[in-house]
C-alpha positions in Angstrom: -49.7 21.1 -14.1 -49.4 17.6 -15.4 -50.5 18.8 -18.9 -48.0 21.6 -18.7 -45.2 19.2 -17.9 -46.1 16.9 -20.8 -46.2 19.9 -23.0 -42.7 21.0 -22.0 -41.4 17.5 -22.6 -43.0 17.3 -26.0 -41.5 20.7 -26.9 -38.1 19.5 -25.8 -38.3 16.3 -27.8 -39.5 18.2 -30.8 -36.6 20.6 -30.5 -34.1 17.7 -30.4 -35.6 16.1 -33.5 -35.7 19.4 -35.3 -32.1 20.1 -34.4 -31.0 16.8 -35.8 -32.9 17.2 -39.0 -31.6 20.8 -39.5 -28.1 19.6 -38.8 -28.5 16.9 -41.4 -30.0 19.3 -43.9 -27.3 21.9 -43.4 -24.7 19.3 -43.8 -26.2 18.2 -47.1 -26.6 21.8 -48.4 -23.1 23.0 -47.3 -21.3 19.8 -48.3 -20.8 18.2 -51.6 -24.1 17.1 -53.2 -22.4 13.9 -54.4 -21.8 12.6 -50.8 -24.2 9.8 -49.9 -25.1 10.4 -46.3 -25.8 7.3 -44.2 -27.9 7.5 -41.1 -26.7 5.8 -38.0 -29.4 5.4 -35.3 -28.4 6.1 -31.6 -30.8 5.8 -28.6 -30.9 8.3 -25.8 -32.6 7.3 -22.5 -33.0 10.0 -19.9 -35.4 11.3 -17.3 -37.0 13.8 -19.5 -39.1 15.2 -16.6 -36.1 16.3 -14.6 -34.1 19.4 -15.0 -30.8 17.5 -15.3 -32.3 15.2 -18.0 -33.4 18.1 -20.1 -30.0 19.8 -19.9 -28.1 16.6 -20.8 -30.4 16.0 -23.8 -29.8 19.6 -25.0 -26.1 19.1 -24.6 -26.2 15.9 -26.7 -28.2 17.4 -29.5 -26.0 20.5 -29.5 -22.9 18.3 -29.7 -24.2 16.6 -32.8 -25.1 20.0 -34.4 -21.6 21.4 -33.7 -19.9 18.2 -34.8 -21.5 18.0 -38.2 -21.3 21.7 -38.7 -17.5 21.3 -38.4 -17.4 18.0 -40.3 -20.0 18.6 -43.0 -18.0 16.4 -45.4 -18.6 13.2 -43.3 -20.6 10.5 -44.9 -22.4 9.5 -41.8 -25.0 11.2 -39.6 -26.0 10.2 -36.1 -29.8 10.2 -35.7 -31.1 10.4 -32.1 -34.1 8.5 -30.9 -35.0 9.7 -27.4 -36.9 7.8 -24.7 -38.1 8.9 -21.3 -37.0 6.7 -18.4 -39.2 8.7 -15.9 -36.4 8.2 -13.4 -37.2 4.4 -13.1 -34.8 1.6 -14.0 -37.4 -0.7 -15.5 -38.7 2.1 -17.7 -35.1 2.6 -18.9 -34.8 -1.1 -19.7 -38.1 -1.2 -21.5 -37.1 1.9 -23.6 -33.7 0.2 -24.5 -35.4 -2.9 -25.7 -37.8 -0.8 -27.8 -34.9 1.1 -29.3 -33.1 -2.1 -30.2 -36.2 -3.7 -31.6 -37.9 -0.9 -33.5 -35.1 1.6 -34.3 -32.2 -0.8 -34.6 -29.9 1.6 -32.7 -26.2 1.1 -32.9 -25.4 2.6 -29.5 -27.3 3.9 -26.4 -26.6 7.0 -24.3 -28.1 7.3 -20.9 -28.3 5.5 -17.5 -28.5 8.3 -15.0 -28.6 6.0 -12.0 -26.6 2.9 -11.0 -29.6 0.6 -11.3 -30.2 1.8 -14.9 -26.5 1.3 -15.6 -26.4 -2.3 -14.4 -29.5 -3.2 -16.4 -28.3 -1.5 -19.6 -24.9 -3.0 -19.1 -26.4 -6.5 -19.1 -28.5 -5.6 -22.2 -25.6 -4.1 -24.0 -23.5 -7.1 -23.4 -26.2 -9.4 -24.8 -27.0 -7.3 -27.8 -23.3 -6.3 -28.4 -24.3 -2.7 -28.5 -22.1 0.0 -26.8 -23.7 1.7 -23.9 -22.4 5.2 -23.0 -23.4 5.6 -19.4 -23.7 8.7 -17.2 -23.5 6.5 -14.1 -21.1 3.9 -12.8 -21.9 0.2 -12.3 -22.6 -1.1 -8.9 -19.3 -2.7 -8.0 -16.9 -3.5 -5.2 -13.1 -2.9 -4.7 -12.5 -6.5 -5.4 -14.8 -6.9 -8.4 -13.4 -8.2 -11.6 -12.7 -5.4 -14.1 -13.9 -5.7 -17.7 -17.0 -7.7 -16.9 -19.0 -5.6 -19.3 -16.8 -4.6 -22.2 -19.6 -2.9 -24.1 -20.2 -0.6 -21.1 -18.4 2.8 -21.3 -18.4 5.2 -18.4 -18.4 8.7 -19.8 -18.4 10.4 -16.4 -15.5 10.8 -14.0 -14.8 7.8 -11.8 -16.2 8.5 -8.3 -13.7 6.3 -6.5 -10.8 8.4 -7.8 -11.7 11.1 -5.3 -11.3 8.8 -2.3 -7.5 9.2 -2.2 -7.9 13.0 -2.5 -10.3 13.2 0.5 -8.0 10.8 2.5 -5.0 13.0 1.6 -6.8 16.1 2.8 -7.7 14.5 6.1 -4.1 13.3 6.6 -2.8 16.7 5.7 -5.0 18.4 8.3 -3.7 15.8 10.8 -7.2 14.5 11.7 -7.2 11.0 13.2 -10.9 10.4 13.4 -13.7 11.0 11.0 -17.4 10.3 10.8 -18.6 8.8 7.5 -22.0 9.9 6.5 -23.5 8.3 3.4 -26.8 7.6 1.6 -28.4 4.2 2.0 -28.4 3.4 -1.7 -26.2 1.5 -4.0 -24.6 4.8 -5.0 -23.8 5.5 -1.4 -22.8 2.1 -0.2 -20.5 1.1 -3.0 -17.9 3.6 -2.3 -17.6 2.8 1.4 -15.1 0.0 1.1 -12.8 2.3 -0.9 -13.0 4.9 1.9 -12.3 2.3 4.6 -9.2 1.0 2.8 -7.8 4.5 2.0 -8.4 5.7 5.6 -6.6 2.6 6.9 -3.6 3.4 4.8 -3.6 7.0 6.1 -4.0 5.7 9.7 -7.3 7.5 10.0 -10.1 5.9 12.2 -13.7 5.9 11.1 -15.3 6.8 14.5 -18.8 6.3 13.2 -20.6 5.4 10.0 -24.0 7.1 9.6 -26.4 5.7 7.0 -29.4 7.8 5.9 -32.2 6.7 3.7 -33.1 9.0 0.8 -36.7 8.7 1.7 -36.1 9.6 5.4 -38.3 12.2 6.9 -36.8 15.3 8.6 -37.5 13.8 12.0 -35.5 10.7 11.2 -32.6 12.8 9.8 -32.6 14.9 13.0 -32.6 11.8 15.2 -29.6 10.4 13.3 -27.8 13.8 13.5 -28.4 14.0 17.3 -26.4 10.8 17.6 -23.5 12.6 15.9 -23.7 15.5 18.4 -22.9 13.1 21.2 -19.6 12.0 19.5 -16.4 13.8 20.2 -15.3 13.7 16.5 -16.1 16.8 14.6 -14.9 15.9 11.1 -17.6 14.7 8.7 -17.1 13.1 5.2 -20.4 13.2 3.3 -21.3 11.1 0.3 -25.0 11.6 -0.6 -27.0 12.6 -3.6 -27.8 16.2 -4.3 -31.5 15.3 -3.6 -30.7 14.6 0.1 -28.2 17.5 0.6 -30.8 20.3 1.4 -32.5 18.4 4.2 -29.3 17.1 5.7 -27.5 20.5 6.0 -30.6 22.5 7.0 -31.2 20.1 9.9 -27.5 19.9 10.7 -27.3 23.6 11.0 -30.3 23.7 13.3 -28.4 21.2 15.7 -25.3 23.3 15.7 -23.2 20.8 13.7 -22.1 23.6 11.3 -20.7 25.9 14.0 -17.1 26.7 14.8 -14.9 23.6 15.4 -16.6 21.4 12.9 -15.3 20.3 9.5 -17.4 19.0 6.6 -16.0 17.5 3.4 -18.4 16.6 0.6 -17.7 14.3 -2.3 -17.8 15.5 -5.9 -21.3 14.1 -6.7 -22.9 16.4 -4.1 -20.7 19.4 -4.9 -21.1 19.2 -8.6 -24.8 20.0 -8.4 -24.8 22.1 -5.2 -25.4 25.4 -7.0 -27.5 24.0 -9.8 -30.3 22.6 -7.7 -30.2 24.4 -4.3 -31.9 27.5 -3.2 -30.3 30.3 -1.2 -31.3 28.8 2.2 -29.4 25.6 1.4 -26.4 27.5 0.2 -26.5 29.5 3.5 -26.5 26.3 5.6 -23.4 24.9 3.8 -21.2 27.9 4.6 -17.6 26.7 5.3 -18.1 23.3 3.8 -15.1 21.9 1.9 -15.7 19.6 -1.1 -14.4 18.2 -4.3 -15.6 19.1 -7.8 -14.8 17.8 -11.2 -12.3 20.0 -12.8 -13.7 21.8 -15.8 -11.4 24.7 -17.0 -13.2 27.6 -18.5 -13.0 27.7 -22.3 -14.7 29.7 -25.2 -16.5 26.6 -26.4 -17.9 25.9 -22.9 -19.0 29.6 -22.6 -20.7 29.5 -25.9 -22.5 26.2 -25.0 -23.8 27.8 -21.8 -25.1 30.8 -23.7 -26.9 28.7 -26.2 -28.5 26.5 -23.6 -29.5 29.5 -21.6 -31.3 31.0 -24.7 -32.8 27.6 -25.6 -34.3 27.0 -22.1 -35.4 30.6 -21.9 -37.6 30.0 -24.9 -38.7 26.5 -24.1 -38.9 26.4 -20.3 -38.3 29.7 -18.5 -38.4 27.9 -15.2 -35.1 26.3 -15.9 -32.2 28.8 -15.4 -28.9 27.6 -16.8 -26.1 29.5 -15.0 -23.5 26.9 -16.0 -23.4 23.6 -17.7 -23.4 20.7 -15.3 -20.5 18.2 -15.4 -22.8 15.5 -16.6 -23.9 17.8 -19.5 -20.2 18.4 -20.4 -19.4 14.7 -20.3 -22.5 13.9 -22.4 -21.4 16.5 -24.9 -17.9 15.1 -25.2 -19.2 11.5 -25.3 -21.6 12.4 -28.2 -18.7 14.0 -30.1 -16.6 10.9 -29.5 -19.5 8.6 -30.7 -20.0 10.6 -33.9 -16.3 10.5 -34.7 -16.2 6.7 -34.0 -19.3 6.1 -36.2 -17.6 7.9 -39.1 -14.4 5.9 -38.7 -16.2 2.6 -38.3 -18.4 3.1 -41.4 -15.6 4.5 -43.6 -12.5 2.5 -42.6 -14.3 -0.8 -42.7 -16.3 -0.1 -45.8 -19.7 -0.5 -44.2 -22.7 0.9 -46.1 -26.3 0.3 -46.4 -25.7 -2.5 -48.9 -23.3 -4.7 -47.0 -24.4 -3.8 -43.5 -26.9 -6.6 -43.4 -24.1 -9.1 -44.3 -22.2 -8.3 -41.0 -23.4 -9.7 -37.8 -24.6 -7.3 -35.1 -22.0 -8.6 -32.6 -19.1 -7.9 -35.0 -20.5 -4.5 -36.0 -21.0 -3.4 -32.4 -17.5 -4.6 -31.5 -16.0 -2.5 -34.3 -17.8 0.6 -33.1 -16.8 -0.1 -29.5 -13.1 -0.3 -30.5 -13.3 3.0 -32.3 -14.9 4.6 -29.2 -12.2 3.3 -26.9 -9.4 4.5 -29.2 -10.8 8.0 -29.5 -8.7 10.9 -28.2 -9.5 14.5 -28.7 -9.8 17.9 -26.9 -13.0 18.1 -25.1 -15.4 20.9 -24.5 -13.3 22.3 -21.6 -10.0 21.9 -23.4 -9.0 18.7 -21.5 -8.0 15.6 -23.4 -10.9 13.1 -23.6 -10.3 9.4 -23.9 -11.9 6.2 -22.7 -9.3 3.5 -22.2 -10.7 0.3 -20.7 -14.2 1.8 -21.0 -13.7 4.6 -18.5 -13.2 8.3 -18.8 -9.7 9.2 -17.7 -10.0 11.6 -14.7 -7.9 14.8 -15.1 -8.2 16.5 -11.7 -10.5 17.6 -8.9 -11.1 21.1 -7.7 -11.0 21.6 -3.9 -13.7 24.2 -3.3 -14.8 26.1 -0.2 -18.5 27.2 0.1 -18.4 31.0 0.9 -21.2 33.5 0.6 -23.5 32.8 -2.3 -20.9 30.8 -4.2 -17.9 28.6 -3.9 -14.2 29.4 -4.2 -11.5 27.1 -5.4 -8.7 26.7 -2.8 -6.7 24.0 -4.5 -6.4 21.4 -7.2 -5.9 17.7 -6.8 -4.5 16.0 -10.0 -5.7 12.5 -10.7 -3.8 9.5 -12.0 -5.0 6.3 -13.6 -4.0 4.3 -10.6 -6.6 6.1 -8.6 -9.4 4.2 -10.3 -11.2 1.1 -9.2 -9.3 -1.3 -11.4 -6.1 -0.6 -9.5 -7.5 -1.0 -6.0 -6.2 -0.7 -3.4 -5.6 3.0 -3.6 -2.1 2.9 -2.4 -0.5 5.9 -4.2 1.1 8.6 -2.1 -0.6 11.9 -1.4 -0.2 14.8 -3.9 -0.5 17.5 -1.3 2.2 17.7 1.2 1.1 20.5 3.5 -1.6 23.1 4.1 0.7 25.6 2.3 -0.5 24.0 -1.0 -4.0 25.4 -0.3 -5.4 28.8 -0.1 -7.0 30.1 3.1 -10.1 28.0 3.9 -13.1 29.5 5.8 -14.5 26.8 8.0 -18.0 26.5 9.5 -18.6 29.3 11.9 -16.5 31.8 9.8 -13.1 30.8 11.3 -9.9 30.3 9.2 -8.3 28.1 11.9 -8.2 24.5 11.0 -10.6 22.5 13.3 -8.8 20.2 15.7 -11.2 17.3 14.8 -12.3 16.6 18.4 -14.6 18.5 20.8 -13.2 20.2 23.8 -14.0 17.7 26.6 -15.3 19.5 29.6 -16.6 18.0 32.9 -19.1 19.9 34.8 -18.2 23.0 32.8 -14.6 22.9 34.1 -11.3 21.5 33.1 -10.5 17.9 33.7 -8.6 17.3 36.9 -6.9 14.0 37.6 -5.4 12.6 40.8 -2.5 10.5 39.5 -0.9 7.8 41.6 2.8 7.3 41.1 4.5 4.1 42.4 7.6 4.9 44.4 10.2 2.0 44.8 13.9 1.4 45.3 16.0 1.2 42.2 15.4 1.9 38.5 14.9 5.6 38.9 15.1 6.0 35.1 11.5 4.9 34.9 10.1 6.8 37.9 11.9 9.0 40.3 10.3 11.0 43.1 12.4 13.6 45.0 11.1 15.8 47.7 12.7 19.3 48.3 12.5 20.1 52.0 13.4 23.8 51.4 10.5 24.5 49.0 8.3 21.6 50.3 7.7 20.5 46.8 7.8 17.0 45.3 9.4 16.5 41.9 8.4 13.6 39.6 10.8 12.6 36.8 11.5 9.6 34.7 10.7 7.9 31.4 7.1 7.0 32.4 6.4 10.6 33.6 7.7 12.1 30.4 5.6 9.8 28.2 2.4 10.6 30.2 3.0 14.4 30.2 3.8 14.4 26.4 0.5 12.4 25.7 -1.5 14.8 27.9 0.0 17.9 26.2 -0.9 16.5 22.8 -4.6 16.1 23.7 -7.0 18.5 21.9 -8.4 19.6 25.3 -6.8 20.7 28.6 -6.3 18.2 31.4 -4.9 19.2 34.8 -3.3 16.5 37.0 -1.6 16.1 40.3 1.0 13.4 41.0 0.6 11.6 44.3 3.4 9.3 45.4 2.5 5.8 46.5 5.3 3.8 48.2 5.9 0.2 46.9 7.5 -2.1 49.4 6.8 -5.1 51.7 3.3 -4.1 52.6 2.2 -2.4 49.4 2.4 -3.8 45.9 1.6 -2.7 42.3 -1.7 -4.4 42.6 -2.5 -2.3 45.6 -1.9 1.0 43.8 -4.0 -0.2 40.8 -6.8 -1.1 43.2 -6.8 2.5 44.4 -8.2 3.4 41.0 -11.1 1.0 41.6 -11.7 2.7 45.0 -11.6 6.1 43.2 -8.7 7.2 45.4 -6.8 7.8 42.2 -8.1 8.8 38.8 -5.1 7.3 37.1 -1.8 5.5 37.8 1.4 6.5 35.9 4.5 4.3 36.4 6.1 1.0 35.5 2.7 -0.9 35.8 2.6 -4.0 33.7 -0.5 -4.8 31.7 -2.0 -8.1 32.8 -5.3 -9.8 32.1 -6.1 -10.1 35.8 -5.6 -6.3 36.3 -7.6 -5.5 33.2 -10.7 -7.0 34.8 -11.0 -4.0 37.1 -9.3 -1.1 35.3 -8.5 0.0 31.8 -5.0 0.2 30.4 -3.7 2.3 27.5 -1.8 0.6 24.8 1.8 -0.3 26.0 4.4 2.4 25.6 7.4 0.1 26.2 8.7 -3.1 24.7 6.8 -6.3 25.3 8.1 -9.5 26.8 10.6 -10.8 29.4 14.3 -11.0 28.7 17.2 -12.9 30.3 20.3 -10.9 31.4 23.5 -12.9 31.5 27.2 -12.2 32.0 29.5 -12.8 29.0 31.7 -15.9 29.4 35.5 -15.9 28.9 36.5 -18.5 26.3 39.5 -20.9 26.4 42.6 -21.0 24.2 40.9 -23.3 21.7 37.9 -21.0 21.1 39.0 -20.5 17.4 38.2 -24.2 16.7 34.5 -23.9 17.6 33.1 -22.5 14.3 33.8 -25.7 12.5 33.0 -29.3 13.6 35.6 -32.0 13.8 34.4 -33.7 10.6 34.6 -30.5 8.7 38.1 -29.8 9.9 39.2 -33.3 8.8 37.4 -33.1 5.5 38.9 -29.7 4.8 42.4 -30.9 5.5 41.9 -34.0 3.3 40.6 -31.8 0.4 43.6 -29.4 0.8 46.0 -32.3 0.4 43.9 -33.9 -2.4 43.9 -30.7 -4.4 47.7 -30.3 -4.0 48.2 -33.9 -5.1 46.0 -33.5 -8.2 47.9 -30.3 -9.2 51.2 -32.1 -8.6 50.2 -35.0 -10.8 49.2 -32.7 -13.6 52.2 -30.3 -13.4 55.0 -32.7 -12.6 55.7 -33.8 -16.2 56.2 -30.3 -17.5 56.8 -28.0 -14.5 60.3 -28.1 -12.9 58.9 -26.5 -9.7 57.0 -29.7 -9.0 60.0 -32.0 -9.6 62.9 -33.0 -7.4 63.5 -35.6 -4.7 60.5 -37.3 -3.1 60.8 -35.2 0.0 60.9 -32.0 -2.0 57.9 -33.1 -4.0 55.9 -34.0 -0.8 56.8 -30.6 0.6 55.8 -28.9 -2.6 52.4 -30.6 -2.5 51.7 -29.6 1.1 53.0 -26.1 0.8 51.1 -25.4 -2.4 47.8 -26.9 -1.0 47.8 -25.0 2.3 49.1 -21.7 0.8 45.9 -21.5 -1.1 44.2 -20.8 2.2 45.6 -17.3 2.1 46.0 -17.2 -1.7 49.8 -17.1 -1.3 50.9 -20.0 -3.6 54.0 -19.0 -5.5 54.4 -21.9 -7.9 53.7 -21.0 -11.5 51.2 -23.3 -13.2 51.8 -24.3 -16.8 49.0 -26.8 -17.5 45.5 -25.4 -18.1 43.9 -28.4 -16.3 45.9 -27.5 -13.2 44.8 -23.9 -13.5 41.1 -25.1 -13.7 41.5 -27.2 -10.5 43.0 -24.3 -8.6 40.4 -21.8 -9.7 37.6 -24.1 -8.4 39.5 -24.8 -5.2 40.2 -21.1 -4.5 36.5 -20.4 -4.9 35.8 -23.1 -2.4 38.5 -21.7 0.0 36.9 -18.3 -0.3 33.6 -19.6 0.9 35.2 -21.6 3.7 37.1 -18.6 5.1 34.1 -16.3 4.8 31.9 -18.8 6.6 34.5 -19.4 9.3 35.0 -15.7 9.9 31.3 -15.0 10.1 30.7 -17.9 12.6 33.7 -17.0 14.7 32.6 -13.4 14.8 29.1 -14.4 15.9 30.5 -16.7 18.6 32.8 -13.9 19.9 29.9 -11.4 19.9 27.2 -13.6 21.3 29.4 -15.8 23.6 27.3 -18.9 23.6 25.7 -19.0 27.0 24.5 -22.2 28.4 22.6 -22.3 31.7 22.6 -25.8 33.2 19.9 -27.0 35.4 22.0 -26.4 38.5 22.5 -22.7 37.8 20.7 -20.1 39.9 18.4 -17.6 38.2 17.5 -14.3 39.7 14.3 -12.3 39.0 12.9 -8.9 39.6 9.2 -9.4 40.2 6.7 -12.2 40.2 5.4 -11.0 36.8 8.8 -11.4 35.2 8.8 -15.1 36.2 5.6 -15.8 34.1 6.2 -18.0 31.1 9.7 -19.1 32.1 9.6 -22.8 32.8 12.1 -25.4 34.1 14.2 -22.6 35.8 15.4 -22.6 39.4 14.8 -19.1 40.7 16.9 -18.2 43.7 15.9 -14.7 44.8 14.6 -11.3 43.8 16.8 -8.3 43.0 15.6 -4.7 43.1 18.4 -2.4 41.9 20.9 -2.2 39.1 23.8 -2.6 41.5 22.3 -5.8 42.9 22.0 -7.1 39.4 25.7 -6.5 38.6 26.9 -7.9 41.9 24.9 -11.2 41.6 25.9 -11.7 37.9 29.6 -11.0 38.6 29.8 -13.6 41.4 27.9 -16.3 39.5 26.1 -19.4 40.7 29.2 -21.0 42.2 30.0 -18.0 44.5 26.6 -17.2 45.8 25.3 -15.2 42.9 23.2 -16.1 39.8 23.9 -17.3 36.3 21.2 -15.1 34.8 18.4 -12.7 35.8 14.9 -12.9 34.3 13.2 -9.5 34.0 11.0 -7.4 31.8 12.8 -5.8 28.8 12.6 -2.1 30.0 14.5 -3.0 33.3 17.2 -4.9 31.4 17.6 -2.0 29.0 18.2 0.3 31.9 20.8 -2.1 33.3 22.6 -2.4 30.0 22.6 1.4 29.8 24.7 1.4 33.0 26.8 -1.6 32.0 27.0 -1.7 28.2 30.0 -4.2 28.2 30.3 -7.5 29.9 26.6 -8.4 29.8 24.1 -9.3 27.2 20.4 -9.8 26.9 18.6 -12.8 25.4 15.1 -12.0 24.5 12.7 -15.0 24.6 9.0 -15.0 23.7 6.8 -12.1 24.6 5.1 -13.3 27.8 4.2 -9.9 29.2 2.3 -7.0 27.6 4.6 -4.1 28.5 3.8 -1.0 30.7 0.6 1.0 30.3 -1.1 3.8 32.1 -4.1 2.9 34.3 -7.5 4.6 34.1 -11.0 3.6 35.5 -13.3 1.5 33.5 -15.2 3.5 30.8 -12.8 6.5 30.9 -12.6 8.4 27.6 -9.0 9.2 28.4 -8.0 5.6 27.7 -8.7 6.0 23.9 -7.3 9.5 23.7 -4.1 8.8 25.5 -3.6 5.6 23.6 -4.0 7.5 20.3 -1.3 9.9 21.4 1.0 7.1 22.5 0.5 5.5 19.1 1.3 8.8 17.4 4.5 9.3 19.4 5.6 5.8 18.5 5.0 6.4 14.8 6.9 9.7 15.0 9.8 8.2 16.8 9.4 10.2 20.0 9.2 7.2 22.3 12.5 5.9 21.0 14.1 9.4 21.6 12.8 9.3 25.2 14.2 5.8 25.7 17.6 7.0 24.5 17.5 9.9 27.0 16.7 7.7 30.0 17.9 4.2 29.2 20.9 4.2 26.8 24.2 5.5 28.1 26.2 3.4 25.7 25.8 0.6 23.1 23.4 -2.0 24.4 24.4 -5.6 23.5 21.0 -7.0 22.8 20.1 -10.0 20.6 17.4 -12.4 20.0 17.5 -15.9 21.3 17.3 -17.3 17.8 20.8 -15.9 17.2 22.3 -16.4 20.7 23.7 -19.9 19.8 25.0 -19.9 16.3 25.2 -23.4 14.8 28.6 -24.9 14.4 29.4 -25.5 10.7 29.7 -29.2 9.7 30.5 -31.3 6.7 26.8 -31.6 5.8 26.6 -27.9 5.4 29.3 -27.8 2.7 28.7 -31.2 1.1 27.7 -29.5 -2.2 30.9 -27.4 -2.3 33.0 -30.5 -1.6 31.1 -32.3 -4.4 31.9 -29.6 -6.9 35.6 -29.5 -5.8 36.0 -33.2 -5.9 34.2 -33.6 -9.3 36.4 -30.8 -10.9 39.6 -32.5 -9.6 38.5 -35.9 -10.8 37.5 -34.5 -14.2 40.8 -32.7 -14.6 42.7 -35.9 -13.6 40.6 -37.9 -16.1 41.3 -35.6 -18.9 45.0 -35.5 -18.0 45.2 -39.3 -18.2 43.0 -39.7 -21.3 44.9 -37.2 -23.5 48.3 -39.1 -23.5 46.5 -42.4 -24.1 44.6 -40.8 -27.0 47.9 -39.5 -28.5 49.5 -43.0 -28.2 46.5 -44.5 -29.9 46.7 -42.0 -32.7 50.5 -42.7 -33.0 49.9 -46.5 -33.3 47.2 -46.0 -35.8 49.4 -43.7 -37.8 52.3 -46.2 -37.7 50.0 -49.0 -38.9 48.8 -46.9 -41.7 52.3 -46.1 -42.9 53.3 -49.7 -42.7 50.3 -50.7 -44.8 51.1 -48.1 -47.4 54.7 -49.2 -47.6 53.6 -52.8 -48.1 51.3 -51.8 -50.9 54.0 -49.8 -52.6 56.4 -52.6 -52.5 53.8 -54.9 -54.1 53.2 -52.4 -56.8 56.9 -52.1 -57.5 57.3 -55.9 -57.7 54.4 -56.1 -60.0 55.7 -53.5 -62.4 59.3 -54.9 -62.3 58.0 -58.4 -63.0 55.9 -57.1 -65.9 58.9 -55.1 -67.4 61.1 -58.2 -67.2 58.5 -60.3 -69.0 58.2 -57.8 -71.8 62.0 -57.6 -72.3 62.1 -61.4 -72.6 59.4 -61.4 -75.2 61.2 -58.7 -77.3 64.4 -60.7 -77.3 
């Protein structure tokens, strides 16, 4: 058998070499005899003993034959040098070193595993030789991209499918999944991407199951038995195709592929499912949903399949090629891209056998790499092939459903570049919006009904039955109200708490029966007592306005809160005095504003008075004009027409400042009138509702407890001076109910969250705690809790505000010092220019007068000179 295997390997290698030589010979015969063909050596490192390695090698050699048959006029020919990695990373590294040393290869194709990819990436980076890899590097979501620029991934990016799977789970409305992966670099590296994407989709990973590739069947069964004990029935599987047969055969034996379960496989497993599995494995995967690399049917792909089928029928009849594997298609396209890049590199840069030795290997490899990355062409399947940033651009994934002896496509998931590792986190929105985008899916067990994702929880082969205690108290019937009908002898339970509990129970994926049992709360019985009944197993749950506290949580389990957290303070709005409108601004700001009003009017008067009649007159008229003009700018009603541009400049700046003043004043006054600054002095009485509501409130004098809405209103209306209280401290839900009854005249100040809200009570270890909490969370996200609050609490507009805004700061001079600085500087600047310009004109006038005087003096001297000279000449002539 060993001799037979070696013989087949030798035959395969001989076939590849012969094909390359024939392609070269045909090209020389068919092409022009004058073309000098240059050989470019390329190494191929594959597991020649595996079926997949043989198919990929055949695809590579066929790609070269097809390429040079089509481009027989090219001056370069790629010569392949194959090496057997034997499926081991060190053998692959040794083969690569041998190829670089002996054959001087310009590029390497191979790396079927991640370990091989990492080793060859390091070697390619050192040797500056492009490595076209069939596997991805071992990386993390936060790894730095571009660490190995000479490494080119020619296969589809595995992480691009993470968003697709997360989108499917979100579309089917599953909230919990079990992640099952292989304990290898290949299996572990993708887990962080799944975790991040599931978190974005609000999907919980209920359990992560890790299986070793070398695990025996007994170990796999033991791990799968753990999964049968979980209530989650949705599995996401990311394992190699070598582990798929044993996993699914054992899972089917344990009933994990029966009705109600859902299995989703990643593309790596699905791509090879029908190439390497026998009929029993296919039978065990019935109903499985998975992703596959999208390879549209084309004439070229069909021809390649036929040629490979004939080739392997003659060389190795044991290998049946029903279709070309995705790796084979990607290797074919990558070889085509490499041959094209080699031709462009050798011709466009003028490289030949003579000057090749004059170029360093690093520069030569870089040129070839750049050509590979810039390559764009139609691939074997008709899709556009390109490798920007050293990665194959993913086109799409097929969503397939395993049915019968084959698989059926039920949908298509288009990919985008931002799905890849370099753009982590995968935060793009889902492409599928509803199940209507998919064809009918046949799930495990032969059912077309979408699995609910959780097992039907049964107890002792019967439905769950709960005895639910309901606290009954005086007041606040909006939360819980119990009414007994004597005629029918039936007790009715209503209220916000009851509605939330019933909605959560109805949404559970299994049936739960419950019976409400009233529990009176009064002087002798408290909320702690009804909660303790759960510990005594008198009740199976408690539904009502039960506050979550750390002390109570020591004995029972609470669901997540379904109401607002914290304690609020309820107060009566105060009536303000007649000088309330002065409060928005401090005294210094009022005075400063008045001074600047007058100062601005004075500056405008100084500038306009010399040229504007409206600013002239008797002293009393001018003073009136200054004041009237200044303060009329407050409402932008000044009627005096300005003639000087400097005055216009001052007014523009001042009007801008006035606009800011008035807007700030209006906003502060509105806040004061809305919020009504409430101050509770140390002598004021404070009411409360329960002992819990007093927690976290210090330095407050509590007077008494109030139980009903009417008692709240009466105590607040009377006030501390007349036997009432100045404020009431209570939990937020109670205050909301009160404000629903009295929407005007009262306000709520919400301090720090010192309580944890209301929650439903269950015994320690109850599975219902998690399930009901999940339903509460879902209702909160969908807005159903707010709708229920509006039905029970809000009968009008509730005046509710945070304590950070309950006492707006009074505006002071310090707040607007920058604005005053700008206004003052602009006025001073205008006044300075106004004074300087006349002085400058006078200086120019004086200078001009002096100049004329000097010219006149010189002219007179010249005249005297000439007159004296003329008189002398006349005397001489006589």
